[in-house]
N, C-alpha and C positions, 0 to 999 in steps of 0.2 A: 356411399362413402360419407362419413360424418363430417361435420364442419371442421373439427380439429384435423382429421386426416387430410382434408383438402388443403388446409393451411400447411401441413407438413409436406405435402407434395409440392406445393408452391415454393416453400423454402428450399427444398431440394434442387429446384431449378435455378437458384440464384448463384451457383458457383462462379460463373464468369463475372457477374456483377460484384461479388465479394472480392475477387482478385483485383478488379479495377478500382474499387473503393480503397482497398489497401494500398494500391499503387499511388493513388492520388494523395491519400493521407500521409504516406511515408515521404513523399516528395516535398512535403511542407513541414520542415523541422520546426517543432514548437518547443523552444527552449526558454526556460526562465532566465531572468537576469543573472542569477547566481551561477548559472550553467553556460554563460556566454552568449545568450540569445537576447531577443528584444520582446519576447512574449509569444502568445499563441494566436495572433490575429489572422494570419493567412489560413491556418488550419480551421479556425473558427468560422471564417467566411465561407470556406468550402463546405463545411458540415451544415452550416445554416442554409445554404442553397439546396443541399441534398434533402434536408428536412422539409423544406418548403414544398418539394415534389410530393410529399406524403400528405399534404393538405391538413396540417394540424389546426385545431381550433384556436390555438394560441402559440405564437413563436416570437420570442424576444430575447434580447441580450441584457445581462446585468453587468455593468462595468464597475470593477473594483479599482478605485484610483491608485495609480502607481506611477509617479512622475518619472521613474527611470525607464518605463516601458514605452514602446511605440504608441503614439497618440495619447500618452499619459494615463493609460488604464490597462487592465487585464480583462479579457472577455470571458464571460460565462454565459452559456446558452440554456434556455428552457423551452421545451416543446411539449404541448399538452393536447391530448385527444380526449374528447368527452366519452363517458361510458354510461351504462345503464344506472350505476350507482354514482351519482355525482358528488355525494358527500364523502366518498372514500376514494382513495387513489393508490395506484401502485407506481413506484418510482424506480427507475434504473439510473444510477449515477456513475458516469465514467469520467476519466480525466483526459484533457487534451494534450497536456505537456508530456515530454519525454526526457530521458537523460541523454547526455552526449554519448557518441559511439565509443569514446576511449581510444585505445591504441589501434589505429587504422590498419597496421600491419597484421593484426589478428583477424581481420575480416577477409572473406574470400571475394568480396566485391564492394561496390559503393554502398555504404549503410543506408543511404537515402534513395536507392533504386532497388525495388524489390526483385527477388529472384524466386521463381516458382519451380520447385523440384518435387514432382509427383504431388503429394498431399501437403507439402510444406510451402509456406510463404516466409521468406527470409528478408529481414530488414530491421532497422532500428525503429522500435515502437510498435511493430506488428502485433506483439503479444501484450505489451505494457504501454498503453491500455487500449490500443486500437481493436483488439479482440472484443473487448466489451462494447466499444462504440459500434462496431460492425454487426455483432450478433444482435444487439438490441434494435438497431436500425432495421435489419431485415426481418426481425420478429414482427415489428410494427408493419412493415411493408407487406408481408405475407397476409396479414389480416386486412389491411386497407385495400389491397388489390382485389380481394374477394368480397369486399363490402360487408364484412362481418362486424358485429357490434362488440366493443370491449365490455367486459363485465363491470369494471371500475374505470374511473378516469385513469388514463395512462400518461405518465410524464417521463420524458428523457431529459436528464440534466447532464451537461458536459461542462466541467469546471477547469479552471486554470490552476497552476501552482501546486499541484499535488506533490510533485517530486521535490519541492523546496519549501514545504511547510504548510501550505494551504491557507496562508494569510489572505491571499487574493482570490482564493477559490471557495471551497465549501465553508471555510472559516468566516469569510465575508458574507456569504449567503445566509448562514445561520445567525449572524449578527444583525444584518440589515433586512433580511427577508424571512425571518423565522416562521411567520404565519403561512409560508408556502407549504410546509410539511405539518401533518397532524400525527398524533400519537398512535392512531389506529390505521395509519397508512402502511402499506407494505413497501419496504425500502430495500432494494437489492443493489449491492456494489460488486460488479463483476471484475474484481481486481485481485483475486486470490482463489486458491482452491487446490485441487490435485489433478493428476492426469486422467483419473477415472471419472471425475465430475461428481464424486460422492462426498466431498467435504464441504460442509456449510459452516463457515467460520462465524462464531457468535461471541468470542471473547478474546481479549488480548492481555498479555502480561504488561505490567508497568515496565517502563524503560528508564534506566538510570545509567549515565556515564559519569564515572568519577575520575578525577585527575589527582595523582599523588606526586608531590614535589618533595624529594628527599635532599636535604642540604647537609653536607659535612664540611670537610676541609681538604682541598686538593694538595697533593704533594708528589714527590718523585716516588716511583714504584719501589725503588731500592731502600727507601726509608719510610715504610708504612706507619711507623710509630709517630711520625710528625704530622700525619693527616687523619682524616676520618672518612672512610671509604663509603661513599653514597651508593655505589653499585652493590656492595655487600648488603646495605640497608634495603635496596630494592628486592634482592633475592630473598632476604628474610621476610620482608613484608608480604611478598606474593604468597609465600608459604603460610604465613600467619592468617592472611585473608581467607584461606580455605575454611577457617572457622565459620564463615558466613553460611557455608553449605550445611554445617551441622546445626547452627543456631536457627536457620530458617529452612527446615527440612520437610515441611508439609508437601504432600503430593495431591494433584488434582487430575483425575483420569481423562478429562476432556482435552487436556493439553498434551502436546508432544514436543519436547520431553515433559513429563508430568510434574517436575519440580522446578523451583526457581534456579536460575543459573547465574554464576558469578565468575566471569572469565577475564583474566588479564590479557590485554591485546597489544596495543601500540606502545612502543618504548622510544623515546626521543634520543637522538644522538647526544653523546656526552663529549669526552675528550677525543681528539683526532688521532692521538698517537698511543702506542701500546705501553710505553714506559711511564705513564702518568696515572696516578690514582685519582679518579674523578671525585669532585667535591659537590657535584649537583647532578641529579638524575630525575627524570620524569617518566612515569608510565601511567597507563589508563586501565580501568576496569569496566567491562561491559556487564551490566546487571539486568536480567529479565525476571521480573518478580511476580509471583502469583498474586491475584487480587486479595488473597487472604491476609496479606501483609501491607502495612503502610510503608511508603517509600522512606518516610522520615526515620523509621526504625532501622532501615539498612544504613542510611547515612550516619546515624548515631553510633551504630555498632562498628562500622568501618573506621570512624573517627576514634572511637575508644581503643580499637586494636592498634591504630597508628600511634596514638599518644603513648600507649604502654610500651611499644617497641622503641619509639624515639627516646624514651627515658632510659631504657635498658642499654641502647647502643650509643647514647649521647649524640643523637642526630636531631635535626629539626625536620618534621614531616608536616606538610600542608596538604589538606584534603579539600578539593573543590568539586562542586557539582557543575559540570559543563553542559549536560543535557538531561532533561527530566520530562517524562510524560507519565502521569499517574493513570493507571488503567481505569477505564470507566466501568460501571456496572455491566456485566455481560447481558447480551440479549437472551431472554429466557429460551431454553431449548424447546419449549412447547408454544412459542409465540406464533401468531398467524403467519408471519413471513417465512419462518422456518418450516412450518407444516405445509404451507402452499408450495414452497420450493421442493420439499421432499416428495410430495405427491406428484408434482410435475416431472421430476427427475425419474421417478419410478414409471410414470406413464410413458415417457419417451424412450428410456433406456432399459427398463426392467430392473435397474439397480437400486439398492437401498442406501440412501444418504444418511450421514450422521453429523450432528452438531459437534464442533470441535473448537478448541482454542489454539492460538499461536503465540510464539514469542516475539514476532515482529510487530510492526505497527501498520495500520491501514487508515485510510481516510474515514472509515466507518466509525472510528473512535469519536470523531466530532459529533456524529449523530447520537451516539450513546451518551456522550457527555451532556447533550441537550435533552435527554430523556426520550429519544426516538429509537425504538428497537430497529436495528439494521442487521442484515445478513450479507456476508461477503461470500461470493460463490462464482465459480466458472470452471470449465473443463480446460485446465491450463497446462501448457508446456512450460517446464521450469527453466526458462531461458531469459527471463527479464534481466536487463542490465548487462547481459553477457555479449561478447562478440558473436556475430552471426545469430542473433536473436531470431527465433522463428515461432510460428504458430501453425496449427493444423487446420486446413480448410474444413475437414469433417467435424472438428470440434466446434468451429464457429457455427456450422449448420445445426449441429446437435443443440448447442446453447440457444440458438435462435428459436428452435422448436420448443425448448423448455420454457423460455421466456414467453413465447406466444401462448403456451398452455396456461401459464399464470395469468396472462392478460385476459384470456377468454373465460377463465374459471373464477376469477375474483379472489 
């Protein structure tokens, strides 16, 4: 039996421990301040204790100052094991924080007490992002238990604040501890993927949220000539903004969908009664933009469309950017981290993985903005942020084997 096969067999034996770790992690809600919590401290303390059992060569906390949080900081953990190549490293970055459970009536049990149903573990956070925490932990444990040598230095990083902006998590680490990571390191973020485990995310679209405020003149619905109907302006503007799809129509096959998207979403309440013509309306546009375009181009075009319509309808239209994240340069499809992951996935599952792009945002964007190629990958159940969130035990085991393969292969 080869060294890898012995590790795989060892990882297969961890099912009871995987369940127990998920139980302990879930029972320690790690909510950011914006989500009604006080930080990630209890969860970080538990994880740090568990990491100490694996005898890392280095284990420490990086505190991001946050006066609102318990103890005045947000905890970030770093654990490092030496490898044969000390000048190179492979990092796995997971996040400690979770989102709130939402409407408790939609849950079949307490969100913070796991339920195990055959291959499923159900509870808040079990997939997002405890799946990544647990799979990377047991990948290391399988190797350490058998006293095998890592090919490269291996680091597990567990950050705070991913769900609410990463200012106190990876954003802080890259600002204050940038030298921790090197350009030729392999950086894996197990916080996205597909159910087959064959999607390696290497690129993200730019994200832009626009707010449109349409102002006219309110009046009685029986005398429309005395007012200026802002709701009519909203309807017309939504249709006019469809021009964005024609103006910015490039396609990129690594993304799904392949094109930029421009979707009207939220509309705020206007008048409370039926027989009043509204004089003010507000709606929002969610834009996911291919890296081929600059975000400023979209803002300029949306503003020009609005100004043209405002003149035609004799309304005032204000366009505001309320959220913006410009897409970083993609991780090259042939980068070492992508090829190492693809080889490991094929070695463990026999499947062929493909580099892809997404319309959403992940914490890997911070690495890419810093010039550090990173790949987002895991074998994921699409239940993050949902009631009765769950992950599959077999997926955690498979992912642990794939990570262990990367750790041993370099």
